[in-house]
C-alpha positions as CSV (number, residue, x, y, z in Angstrom):
1,X,15.1,-12.3,15.0
2,X,12.2,-15.3,13.4
3,X,10.2,-13.8,11.0
4,X,7.4,-15.1,9.7
5,X,5.9,-13.1,7.4
6,X,7.4,-11.9,4.0
7,X,7.4,-8.5,4.6
8,X,8.3,-9.1,7.8
9,X,12.0,-9.1,6.4
10,X,12.1,-5.8,5.7
11,X,11.2,-5.5,9.3
12,X,14.4,-7.9,9.7
13,X,16.7,-5.5,8.3
14,X,15.3,-2.7,9.3
15,X,15.8,-3.6,13.0
16,X,19.2,-5.5,12.3
17,X,22.1,-3.4,12.3
18,X,23.8,-5.3,8.8
19,X,21.2,-4.8,5.9
20,X,23.4,-7.5,4.0
21,X,22.6,-10.2,6.0
22,X,21.1,-12.7,4.7
23,X,17.1,-13.6,4.7
24,X,16.1,-15.6,7.9
25,X,14.8,-19.2,6.9
26,X,12.8,-20.1,9.8
């Protein structure tokens, strides 16, 4: 999942099953 917006990180974690995953760089 590629998130460009900073707030998208929350969406990334929410969408991802593992919340402990590091934030996607790009």
